[in-house]
C-alpha angles and dihedrals in degrees: 000000000000120000114242113247116246134193090261089060091066110069113227093234092050090056092046090048090052088054090051093049093051115096111252122239112218112336106347110322121124120205115244094234092052092050090047091052091048092050091048089056085067102037107021120235115004119187113242093237091054092048091051093045091054091046091052091052092050092047091049089052093047096243094120135013127222145086118306096183095101098259120118091307108219098204128184136170111266092240089060094051114135093195108043112185091025101053105014129031129197117268117250090252091058093050096053 
């Protein structure tokens, strides 16, 4: 029996790197589906709900910006954010 993949099985930096490797649309946004495909090139199939859960955690921690509601996504690395304070917020380590 295969163990079900969890958020903790996807390293934060690997997810952020997948966002970076994805071709931007417009200024610096990466479409959710393109990022998902890029991340699957590293890990193999990743269920959509797991992908979105990991994205939400990274957004909450300020490591990426974007929309975790399940729409088209529009992710970007936090250091490429064009609207800091609105879109991305500093991580707790940076605010200490």
